[in-house]
PyMOL CGO cylinders between C-alpha atoms (Angstrom):
from pymol import cmd
from pymol.cgo import CYLINDER

trace = [
    CYLINDER, -11.17, 9.75, -8.00, -14.59, 10.57, -5.72, 0.3, 1, 1, 1, 1, 1, 1,
    CYLINDER, -14.59, 10.57, -5.72, -14.10, 13.36, -3.77, 0.3, 1, 1, 1, 1, 1, 1,
    CYLINDER, -14.10, 13.36, -3.77, -12.42, 15.73, -5.89, 0.3, 1, 1, 1, 1, 1, 1,
    CYLINDER, -12.42, 15.73, -5.89, -14.46, 18.72, -7.08, 0.3, 1, 1, 1, 1, 1, 1,
    CYLINDER, -14.46, 18.72, -7.08, -12.23, 19.86, -10.07, 0.3, 1, 1, 1, 1, 1, 1,
    CYLINDER, -12.23, 19.86, -10.07, -14.72, 23.38, -10.35, 0.3, 1, 1, 1, 1, 1, 1,
    CYLINDER, -14.72, 23.38, -10.35, -11.95, 23.86, -7.33, 0.3, 1, 1, 1, 1, 1, 1,
    CYLINDER, -11.95, 23.86, -7.33, -8.81, 22.71, -8.45, 0.3, 1, 1, 1, 1, 1, 1,
    CYLINDER, -8.81, 22.71, -8.45, -6.50, 20.72, -6.96, 0.3, 1, 1, 1, 1, 1, 1,
    CYLINDER, -6.50, 20.72, -6.96, -2.83, 22.38, -7.47, 0.3, 1, 1, 1, 1, 1, 1,
    CYLINDER, -2.83, 22.38, -7.47, 0.69, 20.49, -8.00, 0.3, 1, 1, 1, 1, 1, 1,
    CYLINDER, 0.69, 20.49, -8.00, 3.04, 22.73, -5.75, 0.3, 1, 1, 1, 1, 1, 1,
    CYLINDER, 3.04, 22.73, -5.75, 7.09, 22.64, -6.06, 0.3, 1, 1, 1, 1, 1, 1,
    CYLINDER, 7.09, 22.64, -6.06, 8.58, 24.26, -4.01, 0.3, 1, 1, 1, 1, 1, 1,
    CYLINDER, 8.58, 24.26, -4.01, 12.71, 24.07, -4.22, 0.3, 1, 1, 1, 1, 1, 1,
    CYLINDER, 12.71, 24.07, -4.22, 15.25, 24.89, -1.35, 0.3, 1, 1, 1, 1, 1, 1,
    CYLINDER, 15.25, 24.89, -1.35, 17.81, 28.05, -2.41, 0.3, 1, 1, 1, 1, 1, 1,
    CYLINDER, 17.81, 28.05, -2.41, 20.49, 26.71, -5.18, 0.3, 1, 1, 1, 1, 1, 1,
    CYLINDER, 20.49, 26.71, -5.18, 18.97, 23.90, -4.88, 0.3, 1, 1, 1, 1, 1, 1,
    CYLINDER, 18.97, 23.90, -4.88, 21.13, 23.01, -1.77, 0.3, 1, 1, 1, 1, 1, 1,
    CYLINDER, 21.13, 23.01, -1.77, 20.14, 19.57, 0.01, 0.3, 1, 1, 1, 1, 1, 1,
    CYLINDER, 20.14, 19.57, 0.01, 18.70, 21.25, 3.77, 0.3, 1, 1, 1, 1, 1, 1,
    CYLINDER, 18.70, 21.25, 3.77, 16.10, 18.64, 3.83, 0.3, 1, 1, 1, 1, 1, 1,
    CYLINDER, 16.10, 18.64, 3.83, 18.41, 15.89, 3.91, 0.3, 1, 1, 1, 1, 1, 1,
    CYLINDER, 18.41, 15.89, 3.91, 18.32, 15.49, 7.37, 0.3, 1, 1, 1, 1, 1, 1,
    CYLINDER, 18.32, 15.49, 7.37, 14.50, 14.37, 9.03, 0.3, 1, 1, 1, 1, 1, 1,
    CYLINDER, 14.50, 14.37, 9.03, 14.67, 16.88, 11.71, 0.3, 1, 1, 1, 1, 1, 1,
    CYLINDER, 14.67, 16.88, 11.71, 14.05, 19.65, 8.54, 0.3, 1, 1, 1, 1, 1, 1,
    CYLINDER, 14.05, 19.65, 8.54, 11.69, 16.95, 7.11, 0.3, 1, 1, 1, 1, 1, 1,
    CYLINDER, 11.69, 16.95, 7.11, 9.86, 16.96, 9.90, 0.3, 1, 1, 1, 1, 1, 1,
    CYLINDER, 9.86, 16.96, 9.90, 9.19, 20.53, 9.42, 0.3, 1, 1, 1, 1, 1, 1,
    CYLINDER, 9.19, 20.53, 9.42, 7.72, 20.79, 6.20, 0.3, 1, 1, 1, 1, 1, 1,
    CYLINDER, 7.72, 20.79, 6.20, 5.39, 18.04, 8.12, 0.3, 1, 1, 1, 1, 1, 1,
    CYLINDER, 5.39, 18.04, 8.12, 4.48, 20.49, 10.84, 0.3, 1, 1, 1, 1, 1, 1,
    CYLINDER, 4.48, 20.49, 10.84, 3.69, 23.32, 9.00, 0.3, 1, 1, 1, 1, 1, 1,
    CYLINDER, 3.69, 23.32, 9.00, 1.44, 20.75, 6.47, 0.3, 1, 1, 1, 1, 1, 1,
    CYLINDER, 1.44, 20.75, 6.47, -0.14, 19.13, 9.87, 0.3, 1, 1, 1, 1, 1, 1,
    CYLINDER, -0.14, 19.13, 9.87, -1.51, 23.23, 10.71, 0.3, 1, 1, 1, 1, 1, 1,
    CYLINDER, -1.51, 23.23, 10.71, -2.89, 23.82, 7.49, 0.3, 1, 1, 1, 1, 1, 1,
    CYLINDER, -2.89, 23.82, 7.49, -4.66, 20.73, 7.65, 0.3, 1, 1, 1, 1, 1, 1,
    CYLINDER, -4.66, 20.73, 7.65, -6.10, 20.70, 10.98, 0.3, 1, 1, 1, 1, 1, 1,
    CYLINDER, -6.10, 20.70, 10.98, -7.28, 24.63, 10.23, 0.3, 1, 1, 1, 1, 1, 1,
    CYLINDER, -7.28, 24.63, 10.23, -9.02, 23.60, 7.27, 0.3, 1, 1, 1, 1, 1, 1,
    CYLINDER, -9.02, 23.60, 7.27, -7.07, 25.68, 4.92, 0.3, 1, 1, 1, 1, 1, 1,
    CYLINDER, -7.07, 25.68, 4.92, -5.75, 22.44, 2.62, 0.3, 1, 1, 1, 1, 1, 1,
    CYLINDER, -5.75, 22.44, 2.62, -6.77, 19.21, 1.18, 0.3, 1, 1, 1, 1, 1, 1,
    CYLINDER, -6.77, 19.21, 1.18, -3.61, 17.23, 0.76, 0.3, 1, 1, 1, 1, 1, 1,
    CYLINDER, -3.61, 17.23, 0.76, -4.09, 14.35, -1.65, 0.3, 1, 1, 1, 1, 1, 1,
    CYLINDER, -4.09, 14.35, -1.65, -0.15, 13.22, -2.19, 0.3, 1, 1, 1, 1, 1, 1,
    CYLINDER, -0.15, 13.22, -2.19, 3.45, 14.43, -1.19, 0.3, 1, 1, 1, 1, 1, 1,
    CYLINDER, 3.45, 14.43, -1.19, 7.51, 13.57, -1.29, 0.3, 1, 1, 1, 1, 1, 1,
    CYLINDER, 7.51, 13.57, -1.29, 9.89, 15.75, 0.73, 0.3, 1, 1, 1, 1, 1, 1,
    CYLINDER, 9.89, 15.75, 0.73, 13.10, 15.56, -1.51, 0.3, 1, 1, 1, 1, 1, 1,
    CYLINDER, 13.10, 15.56, -1.51, 16.44, 16.48, -0.20, 0.3, 1, 1, 1, 1, 1, 1,
    CYLINDER, 16.44, 16.48, -0.20, 16.32, 19.61, -1.49, 0.3, 1, 1, 1, 1, 1, 1,
    CYLINDER, 16.32, 19.61, -1.49, 12.47, 20.53, -3.21, 0.3, 1, 1, 1, 1, 1, 1,
    CYLINDER, 12.47, 20.53, -3.21, 9.13, 19.05, -2.17, 0.3, 1, 1, 1, 1, 1, 1,
    CYLINDER, 9.13, 19.05, -2.17, 6.30, 18.04, -4.46, 0.3, 1, 1, 1, 1, 1, 1,
    CYLINDER, 6.30, 18.04, -4.46, 2.27, 18.42, -3.21, 0.3, 1, 1, 1, 1, 1, 1,
    CYLINDER, 2.27, 18.42, -3.21, -0.68, 17.89, -4.35, 0.3, 1, 1, 1, 1, 1, 1,
    CYLINDER, -0.68, 17.89, -4.35, -2.92, 20.06, -2.50, 0.3, 1, 1, 1, 1, 1, 1,
    CYLINDER, -2.92, 20.06, -2.50, -6.59, 22.11, -2.61, 0.3, 1, 1, 1, 1, 1, 1,
    CYLINDER, -6.59, 22.11, -2.61, -6.82, 25.30, -1.13, 0.3, 1, 1, 1, 1, 1, 1,
    CYLINDER, -6.82, 25.30, -1.13, -10.16, 25.11, 0.68, 0.3, 1, 1, 1, 1, 1, 1,
    CYLINDER, -10.16, 25.11, 0.68, -12.90, 27.89, -0.43, 0.3, 1, 1, 1, 1, 1, 1,
    CYLINDER, -12.90, 27.89, -0.43, -12.57, 31.23, 1.78, 0.3, 1, 1, 1, 1, 1, 1,
    CYLINDER, -12.57, 31.23, 1.78, -9.04, 30.55, 1.66, 0.3, 1, 1, 1, 1, 1, 1,
    CYLINDER, -9.04, 30.55, 1.66, -6.53, 32.46, -1.24, 0.3, 1, 1, 1, 1, 1, 1,
    CYLINDER, -6.53, 32.46, -1.24, -3.95, 30.12, -2.59, 0.3, 1, 1, 1, 1, 1, 1,
    CYLINDER, -3.95, 30.12, -2.59, -1.26, 32.50, -2.78, 0.3, 1, 1, 1, 1, 1, 1,
    CYLINDER, -1.26, 32.50, -2.78, -1.80, 33.73, 1.02, 0.3, 1, 1, 1, 1, 1, 1,
    CYLINDER, -1.80, 33.73, 1.02, -1.68, 29.83, 1.64, 0.3, 1, 1, 1, 1, 1, 1,
    CYLINDER, -1.68, 29.83, 1.64, 1.79, 29.52, 0.32, 0.3, 1, 1, 1, 1, 1, 1,
    CYLINDER, 1.79, 29.52, 0.32, 3.18, 32.35, 1.22, 0.3, 1, 1, 1, 1, 1, 1,
    CYLINDER, 3.18, 32.35, 1.22, 2.44, 30.91, 4.87, 0.3, 1, 1, 1, 1, 1, 1,
    CYLINDER, 2.44, 30.91, 4.87, 3.72, 27.96, 4.65, 0.3, 1, 1, 1, 1, 1, 1,
    CYLINDER, 3.72, 27.96, 4.65, 7.04, 29.21, 3.08, 0.3, 1, 1, 1, 1, 1, 1,
    CYLINDER, 7.04, 29.21, 3.08, 7.59, 31.45, 5.47, 0.3, 1, 1, 1, 1, 1, 1,
    CYLINDER, 7.59, 31.45, 5.47, 6.70, 29.24, 8.29, 0.3, 1, 1, 1, 1, 1, 1,
    CYLINDER, 6.70, 29.24, 8.29, 9.24, 26.51, 7.30, 0.3, 1, 1, 1, 1, 1, 1,
    CYLINDER, 9.24, 26.51, 7.30, 11.81, 28.74, 6.37, 0.3, 1, 1, 1, 1, 1, 1,
    CYLINDER, 11.81, 28.74, 6.37, 11.46, 30.83, 9.85, 0.3, 1, 1, 1, 1, 1, 1,
    CYLINDER, 11.46, 30.83, 9.85, 12.00, 27.48, 11.46, 0.3, 1, 1, 1, 1, 1, 1,
    CYLINDER, 12.00, 27.48, 11.46, 14.56, 25.96, 9.31, 0.3, 1, 1, 1, 1, 1, 1,
    CYLINDER, 14.56, 25.96, 9.31, 16.54, 29.43, 10.88, 0.3, 1, 1, 1, 1, 1, 1,
    CYLINDER, 16.54, 29.43, 10.88, 15.49, 28.19, 14.05, 0.3, 1, 1, 1, 1, 1, 1,
    CYLINDER, 15.49, 28.19, 14.05, 16.94, 24.94, 13.79, 0.3, 1, 1, 1, 1, 1, 1,
    CYLINDER, 16.94, 24.94, 13.79, 20.43, 26.09, 12.35, 0.3, 1, 1, 1, 1, 1, 1,
    CYLINDER, 20.43, 26.09, 12.35, 20.73, 28.72, 14.75, 0.3, 1, 1, 1, 1, 1, 1,
    CYLINDER, 20.73, 28.72, 14.75, 20.39, 25.91, 17.43, 0.3, 1, 1, 1, 1, 1, 1,
    CYLINDER, 20.39, 25.91, 17.43, 22.59, 23.08, 15.23, 0.3, 1, 1, 1, 1, 1, 1,
    CYLINDER, 22.59, 23.08, 15.23, 24.97, 24.73, 13.07, 0.3, 1, 1, 1, 1, 1, 1,
    CYLINDER, 24.97, 24.73, 13.07, 25.49, 28.27, 12.35, 0.3, 1, 1, 1, 1, 1, 1,
    CYLINDER, 25.49, 28.27, 12.35, 27.86, 28.28, 9.69, 0.3, 1, 1, 1, 1, 1, 1,
    CYLINDER, 27.86, 28.28, 9.69, 25.44, 26.09, 7.68, 0.3, 1, 1, 1, 1, 1, 1,
    CYLINDER, 25.44, 26.09, 7.68, 22.74, 29.02, 7.80, 0.3, 1, 1, 1, 1, 1, 1,
    CYLINDER, 22.74, 29.02, 7.80, 25.39, 31.22, 6.41, 0.3, 1, 1, 1, 1, 1, 1,
    CYLINDER, 25.39, 31.22, 6.41, 24.64, 29.15, 2.93, 0.3, 1, 1, 1, 1, 1, 1,
    CYLINDER, 24.64, 29.15, 2.93, 21.62, 30.87, 2.76, 0.3, 1, 1, 1, 1, 1, 1,
    CYLINDER, 21.62, 30.87, 2.76, 22.16, 34.63, 4.06, 0.3, 1, 1, 1, 1, 1, 1,
    CYLINDER, 22.16, 34.63, 4.06, 21.06, 36.77, 1.14, 0.3, 1, 1, 1, 1, 1, 1,
    CYLINDER, 21.06, 36.77, 1.14, 21.90, 40.30, 0.82, 0.3, 1, 1, 1, 1, 1, 1,
    CYLINDER, 21.90, 40.30, 0.82, 17.71, 41.29, 0.62, 0.3, 1, 1, 1, 1, 1, 1,
    CYLINDER, 17.71, 41.29, 0.62, 16.14, 44.26, 1.28, 0.3, 1, 1, 1, 1, 1, 1,
    CYLINDER, 16.14, 44.26, 1.28, 13.31, 42.62, 3.04, 0.3, 1, 1, 1, 1, 1, 1,
    CYLINDER, 13.31, 42.62, 3.04, 15.40, 39.57, 4.66, 0.3, 1, 1, 1, 1, 1, 1,
    CYLINDER, 15.40, 39.57, 4.66, 18.30, 38.47, 5.91, 0.3, 1, 1, 1, 1, 1, 1,
    CYLINDER, 18.30, 38.47, 5.91, 18.46, 34.82, 4.64, 0.3, 1, 1, 1, 1, 1, 1,
    CYLINDER, 18.46, 34.82, 4.64, 16.42, 32.96, 2.05, 0.3, 1, 1, 1, 1, 1, 1,
    CYLINDER, 16.42, 32.96, 2.05, 15.74, 29.53, 2.23, 0.3, 1, 1, 1, 1, 1, 1,
    CYLINDER, 15.74, 29.53, 2.23, 13.53, 29.34, -0.93, 0.3, 1, 1, 1, 1, 1, 1,
    CYLINDER, 13.53, 29.34, -0.93, 13.54, 29.82, -4.34, 0.3, 1, 1, 1, 1, 1, 1,
    CYLINDER, 13.54, 29.82, -4.34, 11.57, 32.43, -5.50, 0.3, 1, 1, 1, 1, 1, 1,
    CYLINDER, 11.57, 32.43, -5.50, 8.34, 31.67, -7.79, 0.3, 1, 1, 1, 1, 1, 1,
    CYLINDER, 8.34, 31.67, -7.79, 7.55, 28.59, -6.38, 0.3, 1, 1, 1, 1, 1, 1,
    CYLINDER, 7.55, 28.59, -6.38, 5.66, 26.00, -9.22, 0.3, 1, 1, 1, 1, 1, 1,
    CYLINDER, 5.66, 26.00, -9.22, 1.81, 25.77, -8.29, 0.3, 1, 1, 1, 1, 1, 1,
    CYLINDER, 1.81, 25.77, -8.29, 0.00, 24.23, -11.42, 0.3, 1, 1, 1, 1, 1, 1,
    CYLINDER, 0.00, 24.23, -11.42, -3.77, 23.54, -11.54, 0.3, 1, 1, 1, 1, 1, 1,
    CYLINDER, -3.77, 23.54, -11.54, -4.56, 19.65, -12.08, 0.3, 1, 1, 1, 1, 1, 1,
    CYLINDER, -4.56, 19.65, -12.08, -7.97, 20.07, -14.41, 0.3, 1, 1, 1, 1, 1, 1,
    CYLINDER, -7.97, 20.07, -14.41, -8.62, 16.51, -15.13, 0.3, 1, 1, 1, 1, 1, 1,
    CYLINDER, -8.62, 16.51, -15.13, -8.38, 13.16, -13.49, 0.3, 1, 1, 1, 1, 1, 1,
    CYLINDER, -8.38, 13.16, -13.49, -5.95, 12.20, -16.31, 0.3, 1, 1, 1, 1, 1, 1,
    CYLINDER, -5.95, 12.20, -16.31, -3.09, 15.26, -15.64, 0.3, 1, 1, 1, 1, 1, 1,
    CYLINDER, -3.09, 15.26, -15.64, -3.91, 14.61, -12.11, 0.3, 1, 1, 1, 1, 1, 1,
    CYLINDER, -3.91, 14.61, -12.11, -2.88, 10.53, -11.69, 0.3, 1, 1, 1, 1, 1, 1,
    CYLINDER, -2.88, 10.53, -11.69, -0.05, 11.76, -13.87, 0.3, 1, 1, 1, 1, 1, 1,
    CYLINDER, -0.05, 11.76, -13.87, 0.75, 13.87, -10.73, 0.3, 1, 1, 1, 1, 1, 1,
    CYLINDER, 0.75, 13.87, -10.73, 0.44, 11.40, -8.70, 0.3, 1, 1, 1, 1, 1, 1,
    CYLINDER, 0.44, 11.40, -8.70, 2.97, 9.37, -10.09, 0.3, 1, 1, 1, 1, 1, 1,
    CYLINDER, 2.97, 9.37, -10.09, 5.67, 11.43, -10.76, 0.3, 1, 1, 1, 1, 1, 1,
    CYLINDER, 5.67, 11.43, -10.76, 5.62, 12.21, -7.23, 0.3, 1, 1, 1, 1, 1, 1,
    CYLINDER, 5.62, 12.21, -7.23, 5.72, 8.54, -5.53, 0.3, 1, 1, 1, 1, 1, 1,
    CYLINDER, 5.72, 8.54, -5.53, 8.31, 7.88, -7.77, 0.3, 1, 1, 1, 1, 1, 1,
    CYLINDER, 8.31, 7.88, -7.77, 10.51, 10.83, -7.11, 0.3, 1, 1, 1, 1, 1, 1,
    CYLINDER, 10.51, 10.83, -7.11, 12.22, 9.17, -4.64, 0.3, 1, 1, 1, 1, 1, 1,
    CYLINDER, 12.22, 9.17, -4.64, 13.53, 6.13, -7.14, 0.3, 1, 1, 1, 1, 1, 1,
    CYLINDER, 13.53, 6.13, -7.14, 15.28, 8.30, -9.41, 0.3, 1, 1, 1, 1, 1, 1,
    CYLINDER, 15.28, 8.30, -9.41, 18.54, 7.41, -10.19, 0.3, 1, 1, 1, 1, 1, 1,
    CYLINDER, 18.54, 7.41, -10.19, 19.57, 10.56, -8.80, 0.3, 1, 1, 1, 1, 1, 1,
    CYLINDER, 19.57, 10.56, -8.80, 18.08, 10.10, -5.94, 0.3, 1, 1, 1, 1, 1, 1,
    CYLINDER, 18.08, 10.10, -5.94, 18.02, 6.16, -4.94, 0.3, 1, 1, 1, 1, 1, 1,
    CYLINDER, 18.02, 6.16, -4.94, 16.18, 7.16, -1.68, 0.3, 1, 1, 1, 1, 1, 1,
    CYLINDER, 16.18, 7.16, -1.68, 14.32, 3.86, -1.72, 0.3, 1, 1, 1, 1, 1, 1,
    CYLINDER, 14.32, 3.86, -1.72, 13.98, 0.87, -3.99, 0.3, 1, 1, 1, 1, 1, 1,
    CYLINDER, 13.98, 0.87, -3.99, 9.72, 1.19, -4.00, 0.3, 1, 1, 1, 1, 1, 1,
    CYLINDER, 9.72, 1.19, -4.00, 7.85, 4.50, -3.43, 0.3, 1, 1, 1, 1, 1, 1,
    CYLINDER, 7.85, 4.50, -3.43, 6.09, 2.94, -0.02, 0.3, 1, 1, 1, 1, 1, 1,
    CYLINDER, 6.09, 2.94, -0.02, 9.37, 2.24, 1.20, 0.3, 1, 1, 1, 1, 1, 1,
    CYLINDER, 9.37, 2.24, 1.20, 10.40, 6.40, 1.26, 0.3, 1, 1, 1, 1, 1, 1,
    CYLINDER, 10.40, 6.40, 1.26, 8.43, 7.67, 4.55, 0.3, 1, 1, 1, 1, 1, 1,
    CYLINDER, 8.43, 7.67, 4.55, 8.45, 11.23, 3.70, 0.3, 1, 1, 1, 1, 1, 1,
    CYLINDER, 8.45, 11.23, 3.70, 6.01, 10.00, 0.89, 0.3, 1, 1, 1, 1, 1, 1,
    CYLINDER, 6.01, 10.00, 0.89, 2.41, 9.78, 0.45, 0.3, 1, 1, 1, 1, 1, 1,
    CYLINDER, 2.41, 9.78, 0.45, 2.89, 6.71, -1.72, 0.3, 1, 1, 1, 1, 1, 1,
    CYLINDER, 2.89, 6.71, -1.72, 3.06, 4.38, 1.51, 0.3, 1, 1, 1, 1, 1, 1,
    CYLINDER, 3.06, 4.38, 1.51, -0.66, 5.78, 2.47, 0.3, 1, 1, 1, 1, 1, 1,
    CYLINDER, -0.66, 5.78, 2.47, -2.05, 4.92, -1.23, 0.3, 1, 1, 1, 1, 1, 1,
    CYLINDER, -2.05, 4.92, -1.23, -0.22, 1.29, -0.46, 0.3, 1, 1, 1, 1, 1, 1,
    CYLINDER, -0.22, 1.29, -0.46, -1.73, 0.60, 3.06, 0.3, 1, 1, 1, 1, 1, 1,
    CYLINDER, -1.73, 0.60, 3.06, -4.16, 3.08, 3.76, 0.3, 1, 1, 1, 1, 1, 1,
    CYLINDER, -4.16, 3.08, 3.76, -2.09, 4.32, 6.70, 0.3, 1, 1, 1, 1, 1, 1,
    CYLINDER, -2.09, 4.32, 6.70, -1.36, 8.22, 7.01, 0.3, 1, 1, 1, 1, 1, 1,
    CYLINDER, -1.36, 8.22, 7.01, 1.34, 8.01, 9.81, 0.3, 1, 1, 1, 1, 1, 1,
    CYLINDER, 1.34, 8.01, 9.81, 1.75, 11.93, 9.80, 0.3, 1, 1, 1, 1, 1, 1,
    CYLINDER, 1.75, 11.93, 9.80, -2.13, 12.92, 9.79, 0.3, 1, 1, 1, 1, 1, 1,
    CYLINDER, -2.13, 12.92, 9.79, -2.06, 15.02, 6.75, 0.3, 1, 1, 1, 1, 1, 1,
    CYLINDER, -2.06, 15.02, 6.75, -3.60, 12.69, 3.94, 0.3, 1, 1, 1, 1, 1, 1,
    CYLINDER, -3.60, 12.69, 3.94, -7.22, 12.54, 2.03, 0.3, 1, 1, 1, 1, 1, 1,
    CYLINDER, -7.22, 12.54, 2.03, -7.28, 10.06, -0.29, 0.3, 1, 1, 1, 1, 1, 1,
    CYLINDER, -7.28, 10.06, -0.29, -8.33, 10.60, -3.54, 0.3, 1, 1, 1, 1, 1, 1,
]
cmd.load_cgo(trace, "trace")
């Protein structure tokens, strides 16, 4: 684990779609997540070590970079993706958009559950446990999205198997 400075702890981050709805089942919605991660990497606000995009939630191992605040990065990420999910549904399936309508003072629609999970990874053992969990998530009985971790496109498992980062967002640990 040569390049990780655990003084600036990487985090295991999980965000879930409202009421566990399977909004991220279609690739066009997964691509919204990827586009946002690409932006954050390009602006150098985060380093991403691992990810998986599941039908109703995402997991990341990322490290917020010096000069950026975790809460602000998470908020920007969730807000950007929610806005683009709303725009996509307005273009393609307005009736489905109603499933995300909420009775809130500050918003008409909500796509992410409140209080996304962010856990500091204090050492290599915990980091590796979360990395394995992320890569095996698509293989769980309830999902069966792939037979082997590296076969699932919307995961970093293939990058760690082949060294090829098809999305241009990953840094090897």
